[in-house]
PDB file of N, CA, C, O and CB in Angstrom:
ATOM      1  N   UNK A   1     -15.012 -39.058  15.823  1.00  0.00           N
ATOM      2  CA  UNK A   1     -14.198 -39.349  16.705  1.00  0.00           C
ATOM      3  C   UNK A   1     -13.159 -38.421  16.478  1.00  0.00           C
ATOM      4  O   UNK A   1     -12.747 -37.783  15.508  1.00  0.00           O
ATOM      5  CB  UNK A   1     -13.858 -40.657  16.712  1.00  0.00           C
ATOM      6  N   UNK A   2     -12.717 -38.597  18.243  1.00  0.00           N
ATOM      7  CA  UNK A   2     -11.567 -37.031  18.544  1.00  0.00           C
ATOM      8  C   UNK A   2     -10.388 -36.996  18.059  1.00  0.00           C
ATOM      9  O   UNK A   2      -9.732 -37.959  17.662  1.00  0.00           O
ATOM     10  CB  UNK A   2     -11.103 -36.691  20.031  1.00  0.00           C
ATOM     11  N   UNK A   3     -10.041 -35.714  18.080  1.00  0.00           N
ATOM     12  CA  UNK A   3      -8.544 -35.421  17.858  1.00  0.00           C
ATOM     13  C   UNK A   3      -7.873 -35.172  18.843  1.00  0.00           C
ATOM     14  O   UNK A   3      -7.865 -34.240  19.647  1.00  0.00           O
ATOM     15  CB  UNK A   3      -8.258 -34.443  17.097  1.00  0.00           C
ATOM     16  N   UNK A   4      -7.236 -36.182  18.712  1.00  0.00           N
ATOM     17  CA  UNK A   4      -6.167 -36.516  19.841  1.00  0.00           C
ATOM     18  C   UNK A   4      -4.717 -35.559  19.695  1.00  0.00           C
ATOM     19  O   UNK A   4      -3.684 -35.978  20.218  1.00  0.00           O
ATOM     20  CB  UNK A   4      -5.743 -38.269  19.683  1.00  0.00           C
ATOM     21  N   UNK A   5      -4.729 -34.305  18.977  1.00  0.00           N
ATOM     22  CA  UNK A   5      -3.445 -32.916  19.272  1.00  0.00           C
ATOM     23  C   UNK A   5      -4.199 -32.492  19.478  1.00  0.00           C
ATOM     24  O   UNK A   5      -3.613 -31.639  18.811  1.00  0.00           O
ATOM     25  CB  UNK A   5      -2.401 -32.072  18.400  1.00  0.00           C
ATOM     26  N   UNK A   6      -5.196 -32.042  19.798  1.00  0.00           N
ATOM     27  CA  UNK A   6      -6.005 -30.933  20.709  1.00  0.00           C
ATOM     28  C   UNK A   6      -6.248 -31.146  22.186  1.00  0.00           C
ATOM     29  O   UNK A   6      -7.065 -31.982  22.571  1.00  0.00           O
ATOM     30  CB  UNK A   6      -7.400 -30.756  20.172  1.00  0.00           C
ATOM     31  N   UNK A   7      -5.473 -30.320  23.100  1.00  0.00           N
ATOM     32  CA  UNK A   7      -5.100 -30.715  24.279  1.00  0.00           C
ATOM     33  C   UNK A   7      -7.200 -30.148  25.504  1.00  0.00           C
ATOM     34  O   UNK A   7      -7.875 -29.179  25.855  1.00  0.00           O
ATOM     35  CB  UNK A   7      -3.079 -29.537  24.646  1.00  0.00           C
ATOM     36  N   UNK A   8      -7.170 -31.158  25.542  1.00  0.00           N
ATOM     37  CA  UNK A   8      -8.562 -30.934  26.018  1.00  0.00           C
ATOM     38  C   UNK A   8      -9.346 -29.621  27.043  1.00  0.00           C
ATOM     39  O   UNK A   8      -9.491 -29.874  28.240  1.00  0.00           O
ATOM     40  CB  UNK A   8      -8.698 -32.130  26.697  1.00  0.00           C
ATOM     41  N   UNK A   9      -9.680 -28.658  26.659  1.00  0.00           N
ATOM     42  CA  UNK A   9     -10.074 -27.323  26.763  1.00  0.00           C
ATOM     43  C   UNK A   9      -9.039 -26.156  25.940  1.00  0.00           C
ATOM     44  O   UNK A   9      -8.794 -25.075  26.476  1.00  0.00           O
ATOM     45  CB  UNK A   9     -10.147 -27.071  28.339  1.00  0.00           C
ATOM     46  N   UNK A  10      -8.708 -26.374  25.140  1.00  0.00           N
ATOM     47  CA  UNK A  10      -8.342 -25.542  24.510  1.00  0.00           C
ATOM     48  C   UNK A  10      -8.540 -24.576  23.822  1.00  0.00           C
ATOM     49  O   UNK A  10      -8.059 -23.449  23.934  1.00  0.00           O
ATOM     50  CB  UNK A  10      -8.047 -25.811  24.222  1.00  0.00           C
ATOM     51  N   UNK A  11      -9.450 -25.080  22.879  1.00  0.00           N
ATOM     52  CA  UNK A  11     -10.019 -24.614  21.959  1.00  0.00           C
ATOM     53  C   UNK A  11     -11.192 -23.036  22.924  1.00  0.00           C
ATOM     54  O   UNK A  11     -11.421 -21.897  22.517  1.00  0.00           O
ATOM     55  CB  UNK A  11     -10.816 -26.152  21.120  1.00  0.00           C
ATOM     56  N   UNK A  12     -11.571 -23.631  24.030  1.00  0.00           N
ATOM     57  CA  UNK A  12     -12.331 -22.604  25.227  1.00  0.00           C
ATOM     58  C   UNK A  12     -11.499 -21.746  25.627  1.00  0.00           C
ATOM     59  O   UNK A  12     -11.839 -21.318  26.730  1.00  0.00           O
ATOM     60  CB  UNK A  12     -12.852 -23.243  26.569  1.00  0.00           C
ATOM     61  N   UNK A  13     -10.363 -21.193  25.165  1.00  0.00           N
ATOM     62  CA  UNK A  13      -9.073 -20.334  25.822  1.00  0.00           C
ATOM     63  C   UNK A  13     -10.111 -18.829  25.700  1.00  0.00           C
ATOM     64  O   UNK A  13     -10.961 -18.850  24.809  1.00  0.00           O
ATOM     65  CB  UNK A  13      -7.141 -20.354  24.610  1.00  0.00           C
ATOM     66  N   UNK A  14     -10.041 -17.833  26.401  1.00  0.00           N
ATOM     67  CA  UNK A  14     -10.529 -17.036  26.989  1.00  0.00           C
ATOM     68  C   UNK A  14      -9.616 -15.953  25.838  1.00  0.00           C
ATOM     69  O   UNK A  14     -10.231 -15.214  25.069  1.00  0.00           O
ATOM     70  CB  UNK A  14     -10.393 -17.154  28.677  1.00  0.00           C
ATOM     71  N   UNK A  15      -8.350 -16.000  25.868  1.00  0.00           N
ATOM     72  CA  UNK A  15      -7.810 -15.085  25.058  1.00  0.00           C
ATOM     73  C   UNK A  15      -6.758 -15.884  24.178  1.00  0.00           C
ATOM     74  O   UNK A  15      -5.580 -15.810  24.527  1.00  0.00           O
ATOM     75  CB  UNK A  15      -7.227 -13.914  25.887  1.00  0.00           C
ATOM     76  N   UNK A  16      -6.981 -16.395  23.426  1.00  0.00           N
ATOM     77  CA  UNK A  16      -6.514 -17.524  22.435  1.00  0.00           C
ATOM     78  C   UNK A  16      -5.308 -17.071  21.588  1.00  0.00           C
ATOM     79  O   UNK A  16      -5.768 -16.389  20.672  1.00  0.00           O
ATOM     80  CB  UNK A  16      -7.720 -17.945  21.413  1.00  0.00           C
ATOM     81  N   UNK A  17      -4.226 -17.135  21.511  1.00  0.00           N
ATOM     82  CA  UNK A  17      -3.064 -16.429  20.780  1.00  0.00           C
ATOM     83  C   UNK A  17      -4.026 -16.006  19.544  1.00  0.00           C
ATOM     84  O   UNK A  17      -5.058 -16.661  19.397  1.00  0.00           O
ATOM     85  CB  UNK A  17      -1.556 -17.505  20.351  1.00  0.00           C
ATOM     86  N   UNK A  18      -3.740 -14.931  18.636  1.00  0.00           N
ATOM     87  CA  UNK A  18      -3.365 -14.216  17.537  1.00  0.00           C
ATOM     88  C   UNK A  18      -3.780 -15.153  16.109  1.00  0.00           C
ATOM     89  O   UNK A  18      -4.709 -15.296  15.314  1.00  0.00           O
ATOM     90  CB  UNK A  18      -1.732 -13.881  17.717  1.00  0.00           C
ATOM     91  N   UNK A  19      -2.045 -15.796  16.469  1.00  0.00           N
ATOM     92  CA  UNK A  19      -2.160 -16.906  14.853  1.00  0.00           C
ATOM     93  C   UNK A  19      -1.827 -18.174  15.647  1.00  0.00           C
ATOM     94  O   UNK A  19      -1.388 -18.329  16.787  1.00  0.00           O
ATOM     95  CB  UNK A  19      -0.697 -16.592  13.206  1.00  0.00           C
ATOM     96  N   UNK A  20      -2.208 -19.106  14.595  1.00  0.00           N
ATOM     97  CA  UNK A  20      -1.565 -20.586  14.664  1.00  0.00           C
ATOM     98  C   UNK A  20      -0.387 -20.848  15.600  1.00  0.00           C
ATOM     99  O   UNK A  20       0.282 -19.851  15.329  1.00  0.00           O
ATOM    100  CB  UNK A  20      -1.041 -20.983  13.278  1.00  0.00           C
ATOM    101  N   UNK A  21       0.493 -21.669  16.738  1.00  0.00           N
ATOM    102  CA  UNK A  21       1.785 -21.637  16.983  1.00  0.00           C
ATOM    103  C   UNK A  21       3.016 -21.803  15.570  1.00  0.00           C
ATOM    104  O   UNK A  21       4.011 -21.167  15.222  1.00  0.00           O
ATOM    105  CB  UNK A  21       1.856 -22.768  18.035  1.00  0.00           C
ATOM    106  N   UNK A  22       2.302 -22.983  15.072  1.00  0.00           N
ATOM    107  CA  UNK A  22       2.347 -22.846  13.763  1.00  0.00           C
ATOM    108  C   UNK A  22       2.024 -23.046  12.594  1.00  0.00           C
ATOM    109  O   UNK A  22       1.138 -23.836  12.267  1.00  0.00           O
ATOM    110  CB  UNK A  22       2.793 -22.937  13.631  1.00  0.00           C
ATOM    111  N   UNK A  23       2.857 -22.197  11.621  1.00  0.00           N
ATOM    112  CA  UNK A  23       2.359 -21.245  10.142  1.00  0.00           C
ATOM    113  C   UNK A  23       2.601 -21.764   9.125  1.00  0.00           C
ATOM    114  O   UNK A  23       3.825 -21.851   9.227  1.00  0.00           O
ATOM    115  CB  UNK A  23       2.958 -19.919   9.836  1.00  0.00           C
ATOM    116  N   UNK A  24       2.318 -22.258   8.036  1.00  0.00           N
ATOM    117  CA  UNK A  24       3.280 -22.244   6.807  1.00  0.00           C
ATOM    118  C   UNK A  24       2.795 -21.321   5.997  1.00  0.00           C
ATOM    119  O   UNK A  24       1.872 -20.517   6.130  1.00  0.00           O
ATOM    120  CB  UNK A  24       3.434 -23.535   6.025  1.00  0.00           C
ATOM    121  N   UNK A  25       3.825 -21.627   4.810  1.00  0.00           N
ATOM    122  CA  UNK A  25       3.948 -20.748   4.118  1.00  0.00           C
ATOM    123  C   UNK A  25       3.304 -20.246   3.004  1.00  0.00           C
ATOM    124  O   UNK A  25       3.316 -21.200   2.227  1.00  0.00           O
ATOM    125  CB  UNK A  25       4.735 -20.859   3.962  1.00  0.00           C
ATOM    126  N   UNK A  26       2.833 -19.463   2.541  1.00  0.00           N
ATOM    127  CA  UNK A  26       1.859 -18.483   1.537  1.00  0.00           C
ATOM    128  C   UNK A  26       0.020 -19.492   2.185  1.00  0.00           C
ATOM    129  O   UNK A  26      -0.822 -20.200   1.634  1.00  0.00           O
ATOM    130  CB  UNK A  26       2.520 -18.823  -1.006  1.00  0.00           C
ATOM    131  N   UNK A  27       0.193 -19.066   3.262  1.00  0.00           N
ATOM    132  CA  UNK A  27      -0.953 -19.870   3.678  1.00  0.00           C
ATOM    133  C   UNK A  27      -1.935 -18.144   4.378  1.00  0.00           C
ATOM    134  O   UNK A  27      -1.221 -17.411   5.063  1.00  0.00           O
ATOM    135  CB  UNK A  27      -0.327 -21.490   5.149  1.00  0.00           C
ATOM    136  N   UNK A  28      -3.122 -17.770   4.195  1.00  0.00           N
ATOM    137  CA  UNK A  28      -3.872 -16.487   4.474  1.00  0.00           C
ATOM    138  C   UNK A  28      -4.193 -17.357   5.873  1.00  0.00           C
ATOM    139  O   UNK A  28      -4.454 -18.550   6.035  1.00  0.00           O
ATOM    140  CB  UNK A  28      -5.312 -15.847   3.255  1.00  0.00           C
ATOM    141  N   UNK A  29      -4.026 -15.972   7.039  1.00  0.00           N
ATOM    142  CA  UNK A  29      -4.472 -16.415   8.157  1.00  0.00           C
ATOM    143  C   UNK A  29      -4.596 -15.199   8.069  1.00  0.00           C
ATOM    144  O   UNK A  29      -4.188 -14.198   7.479  1.00  0.00           O
ATOM    145  CB  UNK A  29      -3.889 -17.220   9.187  1.00  0.00           C
ATOM    146  N   UNK A  30      -5.773 -15.827   9.371  1.00  0.00           N
ATOM    147  CA  UNK A  30      -6.925 -14.341   9.800  1.00  0.00           C
ATOM    148  C   UNK A  30      -6.750 -14.389  11.811  1.00  0.00           C
ATOM    149  O   UNK A  30      -7.407 -15.275  12.357  1.00  0.00           O
ATOM    150  CB  UNK A  30      -9.426 -14.864   9.076  1.00  0.00           C
ATOM    151  N   UNK A  31      -6.075 -13.649  12.540  1.00  0.00           N
ATOM    152  CA  UNK A  31      -6.064 -13.298  13.734  1.00  0.00           C
ATOM    153  C   UNK A  31      -7.258 -13.399  14.543  1.00  0.00           C
ATOM    154  O   UNK A  31      -8.184 -12.690  14.149  1.00  0.00           O
ATOM    155  CB  UNK A  31      -5.649 -12.210  13.730  1.00  0.00           C
ATOM    156  N   UNK A  32      -7.548 -14.334  15.925  1.00  0.00           N
ATOM    157  CA  UNK A  32      -8.403 -13.885  16.694  1.00  0.00           C
ATOM    158  C   UNK A  32      -8.863 -12.983  17.454  1.00  0.00           C
ATOM    159  O   UNK A  32      -8.126 -12.337  18.199  1.00  0.00           O
ATOM    160  CB  UNK A  32      -8.435 -14.291  17.049  1.00  0.00           C
ATOM    161  N   UNK A  33     -10.093 -12.811  17.384  1.00  0.00           N
ATOM    162  CA  UNK A  33      -9.852 -11.445  17.920  1.00  0.00           C
ATOM    163  C   UNK A  33      -9.725 -11.799  19.073  1.00  0.00           C
ATOM    164  O   UNK A  33     -10.220 -12.863  19.447  1.00  0.00           O
ATOM    165  CB  UNK A  33     -10.812 -10.355  17.751  1.00  0.00           C
ATOM    166  N   UNK A  34      -8.902 -10.837  20.063  1.00  0.00           N
ATOM    167  CA  UNK A  34      -8.668 -10.739  20.985  1.00  0.00           C
ATOM    168  C   UNK A  34      -9.737 -10.108  22.008  1.00  0.00           C
ATOM    169  O   UNK A  34      -9.230  -9.063  22.415  1.00  0.00           O
ATOM    170  CB  UNK A  34      -7.676 -10.310  20.808  1.00  0.00           C
ATOM    171  N   UNK A  35     -11.055 -10.303  22.624  1.00  0.00           N
ATOM    172  CA  UNK A  35     -12.280  -9.950  23.578  1.00  0.00           C
ATOM    173  C   UNK A  35     -11.535  -8.534  24.841  1.00  0.00           C
ATOM    174  O   UNK A  35     -11.097  -8.833  25.952  1.00  0.00           O
ATOM    175  CB  UNK A  35     -12.852 -11.832  24.601  1.00  0.00           C
ATOM    176  N   UNK A  36     -11.558  -7.512  24.454  1.00  0.00           N
ATOM    177  CA  UNK A  36     -10.951  -6.581  25.544  1.00  0.00           C
ATOM    178  C   UNK A  36     -12.207  -5.641  25.944  1.00  0.00           C
ATOM    179  O   UNK A  36     -13.050  -6.102  26.713  1.00  0.00           O
ATOM    180  CB  UNK A  36      -9.547  -5.622  24.935  1.00  0.00           C
ATOM    181  N   UNK A  37     -12.285  -4.878  25.646  1.00  0.00           N
ATOM    182  CA  UNK A  37     -13.118  -3.722  25.813  1.00  0.00           C
ATOM    183  C   UNK A  37     -14.095  -3.859  25.100  1.00  0.00           C
ATOM    184  O   UNK A  37     -13.986  -4.439  24.020  1.00  0.00           O
ATOM    185  CB  UNK A  37     -12.596  -2.551  25.567  1.00  0.00           C
ATOM    186  N   UNK A  38     -15.397  -3.312  25.577  1.00  0.00           N
ATOM    187  CA  UNK A  38     -16.375  -2.957  24.239  1.00  0.00           C
ATOM    188  C   UNK A  38     -17.811  -1.599  24.588  1.00  0.00           C
ATOM    189  O   UNK A  38     -18.669  -1.906  25.416  1.00  0.00           O
ATOM    190  CB  UNK A  38     -17.286  -4.809  23.766  1.00  0.00           C
ATOM    191  N   UNK A  39     -17.874  -0.521  24.041  1.00  0.00           N
ATOM    192  CA  UNK A  39     -18.850   0.330  23.713  1.00  0.00           C
ATOM    193  C   UNK A  39     -19.529  -0.001  24.590  1.00  0.00           C
ATOM    194  O   UNK A  39     -19.671  -1.093  25.141  1.00  0.00           O
ATOM    195  CB  UNK A  39     -19.408   0.363  22.528  1.00  0.00           C
ATOM    196  N   UNK A  40     -20.186   1.402  24.820  1.00  0.00           N
ATOM    197  CA  UNK A  40     -21.259   1.056  26.010  1.00  0.00           C
ATOM    198  C   UNK A  40     -22.908   0.923  24.479  1.00  0.00           C
ATOM    199  O   UNK A  40     -23.018   0.876  23.253  1.00  0.00           O
ATOM    200  CB  UNK A  40     -21.377   3.033  27.762  1.00  0.00           C
ATOM    201  N   UNK A  41     -23.489   0.922  25.295  1.00  0.00           N
ATOM    202  CA  UNK A  41     -25.162   0.158  24.076  1.00  0.00           C
ATOM    203  C   UNK A  41     -25.076   1.129  23.416  1.00  0.00           C
ATOM    204  O   UNK A  41     -24.560   0.899  22.323  1.00  0.00           O
ATOM    205  CB  UNK A  41     -27.142  -0.098  24.649  1.00  0.00           C
ATOM    206  N   UNK A  42     -25.490   2.640  23.665  1.00  0.00           N
ATOM    207  CA  UNK A  42     -25.811   3.368  22.534  1.00  0.00           C
ATOM    208  C   UNK A  42     -24.879   3.570  22.023  1.00  0.00           C
ATOM    209  O   UNK A  42     -25.377   3.782  20.917  1.00  0.00           O
ATOM    210  CB  UNK A  42     -26.415   4.382  22.600  1.00  0.00           C
ATOM    211  N   UNK A  43     -23.536   3.737  21.825  1.00  0.00           N
ATOM    212  CA  UNK A  43     -21.880   3.562  21.429  1.00  0.00           C
ATOM    213  C   UNK A  43     -22.196   2.577  19.834  1.00  0.00           C
ATOM    214  O   UNK A  43     -22.477   3.003  18.714  1.00  0.00           O
ATOM    215  CB  UNK A  43     -20.704   2.382  23.049  1.00  0.00           C
ATOM    216  N   UNK A  44     -22.020   1.255  20.288  1.00  0.00           N
ATOM    217  CA  UNK A  44     -22.169   0.717  19.825  1.00  0.00           C
ATOM    218  C   UNK A  44     -23.637   0.398  18.636  1.00  0.00           C
ATOM    219  O   UNK A  44     -23.252  -0.224  17.647  1.00  0.00           O
ATOM    220  CB  UNK A  44     -21.746   0.291  20.636  1.00  0.00           C
ATOM    221  N   UNK A  45     -24.863   0.661  18.620  1.00  0.00           N
ATOM    222  CA  UNK A  45     -25.663   0.783  18.022  1.00  0.00           C
ATOM    223  C   UNK A  45     -24.850   2.056  16.572  1.00  0.00           C
ATOM    224  O   UNK A  45     -24.753   2.005  15.346  1.00  0.00           O
ATOM    225  CB  UNK A  45     -26.896   1.124  19.118  1.00  0.00           C
ATOM    226  N   UNK A  46     -24.429   3.075  17.684  1.00  0.00           N
ATOM    227  CA  UNK A  46     -24.206   4.121  16.620  1.00  0.00           C
ATOM    228  C   UNK A  46     -23.370   3.612  16.134  1.00  0.00           C
ATOM    229  O   UNK A  46     -23.469   4.149  15.031  1.00  0.00           O
ATOM    230  CB  UNK A  46     -23.920   5.446  16.854  1.00  0.00           C
ATOM    231  N   UNK A  47     -22.146   2.629  15.999  1.00  0.00           N
ATOM    232  CA  UNK A  47     -21.146   2.460  15.607  1.00  0.00           C
ATOM    233  C   UNK A  47     -21.329   1.247  14.346  1.00  0.00           C
ATOM    234  O   UNK A  47     -20.649   1.087  13.332  1.00  0.00           O
ATOM    235  CB  UNK A  47     -20.327   2.244  16.791  1.00  0.00           C
ATOM    236  N   UNK A  48     -22.505   0.491  14.842  1.00  0.00           N
ATOM    237  CA  UNK A  48     -22.619  -0.966  14.129  1.00  0.00           C
ATOM    238  C   UNK A  48     -21.655  -1.791  14.745  1.00  0.00           C
ATOM    239  O   UNK A  48     -21.898  -2.858  14.182  1.00  0.00           O
ATOM    240  CB  UNK A  48     -22.339  -0.988  12.517  1.00  0.00           C
ATOM    241  N   UNK A  49     -20.862  -1.983  15.407  1.00  0.00           N
ATOM    242  CA  UNK A  49     -20.149  -2.993  16.414  1.00  0.00           C
ATOM    243  C   UNK A  49     -20.026  -2.238  17.926  1.00  0.00           C
ATOM    244  O   UNK A  49     -19.936  -1.023  18.102  1.00  0.00           O
ATOM    245  CB  UNK A  49     -18.478  -3.418  15.782  1.00  0.00           C
ATOM    246  N   UNK A  50     -20.046  -3.301  18.979  1.00  0.00           N
ATOM    247  CA  UNK A  50     -19.519  -3.301  20.268  1.00  0.00           C
ATOM    248  C   UNK A  50     -18.050  -3.392  20.215  1.00  0.00           C
ATOM    249  O   UNK A  50     -17.522  -3.246  21.318  1.00  0.00           O
ATOM    250  CB  UNK A  50     -20.082  -4.373  21.057  1.00  0.00           C
ATOM    251  N   UNK A  51     -17.204  -3.605  19.174  1.00  0.00           N
ATOM    252  CA  UNK A  51     -16.053  -3.721  19.670  1.00  0.00           C
ATOM    253  C   UNK A  51     -15.113  -2.242  18.970  1.00  0.00           C
ATOM    254  O   UNK A  51     -15.137  -1.528  17.968  1.00  0.00           O
ATOM    255  CB  UNK A  51     -15.526  -5.327  19.276  1.00  0.00           C
ATOM    256  N   UNK A  52     -14.606  -2.341  19.806  1.00  0.00           N
ATOM    257  CA  UNK A  52     -13.319  -0.386  18.890  1.00  0.00           C
ATOM    258  C   UNK A  52     -12.377  -1.154  18.435  1.00  0.00           C
ATOM    259  O   UNK A  52     -11.399  -0.412  18.354  1.00  0.00           O
ATOM    260  CB  UNK A  52     -12.169   1.302  20.266  1.00  0.00           C
ATOM    261  N   UNK A  53     -12.177  -1.857  18.201  1.00  0.00           N
ATOM    262  CA  UNK A  53     -11.098  -3.055  17.498  1.00  0.00           C
ATOM    263  C   UNK A  53     -12.110  -2.467  15.839  1.00  0.00           C
ATOM    264  O   UNK A  53     -11.810  -1.576  15.044  1.00  0.00           O
ATOM    265  CB  UNK A  53     -11.337  -5.511  18.332  1.00  0.00           C
ATOM    266  N   UNK A  54     -13.216  -3.332  15.845  1.00  0.00           N
ATOM    267  CA  UNK A  54     -13.853  -3.722  14.541  1.00  0.00           C
ATOM    268  C   UNK A  54     -14.962  -2.155  13.938  1.00  0.00           C
ATOM    269  O   UNK A  54     -16.152  -2.221  13.630  1.00  0.00           O
ATOM    270  CB  UNK A  54     -14.943  -5.411  14.961  1.00  0.00           C
ATOM    271  N   UNK A  55     -14.176  -1.027  13.932  1.00  0.00           N
ATOM    272  CA  UNK A  55     -15.207   0.016  14.259  1.00  0.00           C
ATOM    273  C   UNK A  55     -13.919   1.499  13.547  1.00  0.00           C
ATOM    274  O   UNK A  55     -13.293   2.476  13.957  1.00  0.00           O
ATOM    275  CB  UNK A  55     -15.773  -0.011  16.503  1.00  0.00           C
ATOM    276  N   UNK A  56     -14.257   0.490  11.906  1.00  0.00           N
ATOM    277  CA  UNK A  56     -12.883   1.631  11.468  1.00  0.00           C
ATOM    278  C   UNK A  56     -14.008   2.502   9.987  1.00  0.00           C
ATOM    279  O   UNK A  56     -15.063   2.281   9.392  1.00  0.00           O
ATOM    280  CB  UNK A  56     -10.733   0.334  10.574  1.00  0.00           C
ATOM    281  N   UNK A  57     -12.933   3.497  10.006  1.00  0.00           N
ATOM    282  CA  UNK A  57     -13.740   4.549   9.122  1.00  0.00           C
ATOM    283  C   UNK A  57     -14.431   4.218   7.545  1.00  0.00           C
ATOM    284  O   UNK A  57     -13.531   3.868   6.781  1.00  0.00           O
ATOM    285  CB  UNK A  57     -12.688   5.710   8.893  1.00  0.00           C
ATOM    286  N   UNK A  58     -15.100   4.229   7.215  1.00  0.00           N
ATOM    287  CA  UNK A  58     -15.533   4.330   5.980  1.00  0.00           C
ATOM    288  C   UNK A  58     -14.516   5.210   5.073  1.00  0.00           C
ATOM    289  O   UNK A  58     -13.965   6.259   5.408  1.00  0.00           O
ATOM    290  CB  UNK A  58     -16.908   4.873   6.050  1.00  0.00           C
ATOM    291  N   UNK A  59     -14.420   4.598   3.983  1.00  0.00           N
ATOM    292  CA  UNK A  59     -13.447   5.691   2.940  1.00  0.00           C
ATOM    293  C   UNK A  59     -14.125   5.634   1.911  1.00  0.00           C
ATOM    294  O   UNK A  59     -13.713   6.393   1.034  1.00  0.00           O
ATOM    295  CB  UNK A  59     -11.837   5.347   2.505  1.00  0.00           C
ATOM    296  N   UNK A  60     -14.930   5.092   1.671  1.00  0.00           N
ATOM    297  CA  UNK A  60     -15.651   5.062  -0.020  1.00  0.00           C
ATOM    298  C   UNK A  60     -15.044   4.752  -1.077  1.00  0.00           C
ATOM    299  O   UNK A  60     -13.887   5.162  -0.988  1.00  0.00           O
ATOM    300  CB  UNK A  60     -16.102   6.254  -0.550  1.00  0.00           C
ATOM    301  N   UNK A  61     -15.199   4.319  -1.884  1.00  0.00           N
ATOM    302  CA  UNK A  61     -15.548   4.134  -3.416  1.00  0.00           C
ATOM    303  C   UNK A  61     -13.963   3.883  -3.041  1.00  0.00           C
ATOM    304  O   UNK A  61     -13.254   4.769  -2.564  1.00  0.00           O
ATOM    305  CB  UNK A  61     -16.337   5.503  -4.712  1.00  0.00           C
ATOM    306  N   UNK A  62     -13.403   2.223  -3.396  1.00  0.00           N
ATOM    307  CA  UNK A  62     -11.704   2.270  -3.264  1.00  0.00           C
ATOM    308  C   UNK A  62     -10.771   3.050  -2.541  1.00  0.00           C
ATOM    309  O   UNK A  62      -9.857   3.749  -2.978  1.00  0.00           O
ATOM    310  CB  UNK A  62     -11.204   2.519  -4.327  1.00  0.00           C
ATOM    311  N   UNK A  63     -11.122   2.838  -1.385  1.00  0.00           N
ATOM    312  CA  UNK A  63     -10.469   3.514  -0.323  1.00  0.00           C
ATOM    313  C   UNK A  63      -9.993   5.126  -0.516  1.00  0.00           C
ATOM    314  O   UNK A  63      -9.019   5.685  -0.013  1.00  0.00           O
ATOM    315  CB  UNK A  63      -9.281   2.658  -0.041  1.00  0.00           C
ATOM    316  N   UNK A  64     -10.928   5.623  -1.338  1.00  0.00           N
ATOM    317  CA  UNK A  64     -10.848   6.981  -1.176  1.00  0.00           C
ATOM    318  C   UNK A  64     -11.743   7.904  -0.745  1.00  0.00           C
ATOM    319  O   UNK A  64     -12.798   8.161  -1.325  1.00  0.00           O
ATOM    320  CB  UNK A  64     -10.574   7.357  -2.068  1.00  0.00           C
ATOM    321  N   UNK A  65     -11.230   8.577   0.587  1.00  0.00           N
ATOM    322  CA  UNK A  65     -12.105   8.943   1.437  1.00  0.00           C
ATOM    323  C   UNK A  65     -13.135  10.852   0.229  1.00  0.00           C
ATOM    324  O   UNK A  65     -12.702  11.566  -0.675  1.00  0.00           O
ATOM    325  CB  UNK A  65     -10.843   9.245   3.327  1.00  0.00           C
ATOM    326  N   UNK A  66     -14.657  10.823   1.097  1.00  0.00           N
ATOM    327  CA  UNK A  66     -15.202  11.507   0.162  1.00  0.00           C
ATOM    328  C   UNK A  66     -15.374  12.855   0.477  1.00  0.00           C
ATOM    329  O   UNK A  66     -15.887  13.619  -0.340  1.00  0.00           O
ATOM    330  CB  UNK A  66     -16.278  10.973  -0.180  1.00  0.00           C
TER     331      UNK A  66
END
């Protein structure tokens, strides 16, 4: 059954808004990843990701740097 609330092609937007247009109080939301620049293949292999936004430092146990 087709959901009549979804505009055709809306799910295929290249840059969807980071959060839903209408949010509900006390609900957790994970923003959509916005496609932007990517690392070169060699840097992506070293970093473990091709997306600079996801390249976060490892801080060790309990968020304390070692």
